[in-house]
C-alpha positions, 0 to 999 in steps of 0.5 A: 524488473523495474517497478515504479510507483507514482502518486500525486502530492495531493493524494499522498498528502491525503493519505498521510493526513489520514494515517496520522489521525488517532484511533480509539484503541489502535496505535496506528492507522491503515488504508488502501490505495487503488492504482492503475498499471502500465507495463512495457518490456521489463518496466511496470508503472503503478499510478496511484488513483484513490485512497480509502481508509480502513473504517474505525469499526474495522480495526480489531483489538490486538495489543501485539500489533499497531493495527489489526484489520478485520476480515470485513476491511480486507473483504471491502478492499478485495471487492474494490479490486474486483469491481473497479479492476484496480491494483490495491496497495495496503498502506501505513506509516512508520513516520520519521524521515528517510526510506522506511522498511517493513517490520517483521510483523509487516512482512508476515502479515502482508504475506498472509493477506496480499496474495488474496487480492491476486486471487480475486483480481489476477489481472493486476499486481497488488502490494503493500507500502510503508511511508515515512514523512518524506519517502516510501518503500513497497513490495508487489505480488505479481501472482501467488507463486512468484517472488515478491519484488520490491518497488524500485522507485517512487515519484511524488508528482507535484510542485516540485516533483520528488523522486526516491529510489527504494530498492 
């Protein structure tokens, strides 16, 4: 399956600016991107629409990770998926340049909470994305049981249009 993720330059800039803000105790910021979907044959196109940050009071003190979201943060994002019938992608940044990758903690934590979005909004795929300063990497959950494929390509739609292959 060829999975492509498209986001406007303006929305991507908003996400990156928010994720760079300091938090009183968390070492990094996290948020959620809502997206629409288009599918044909063996192609899935994910179109980013909106970004919502995790609120300051929805971070938990956990020195073992850069940021830990509360159950309320996840519940609020799940409600968004249900109410607006959108795909939800958890997003954070590792900074730097080039195509990033998920850390071991990212992999284990994503596997714990992303499938819950499939439970409440099974008509969409959901996933997780990690950004660098100039690229991205991501994974989608098609359902609760199938393997979770990686996003094949990302496009930043603006002037100029930028593409990068992630898988």
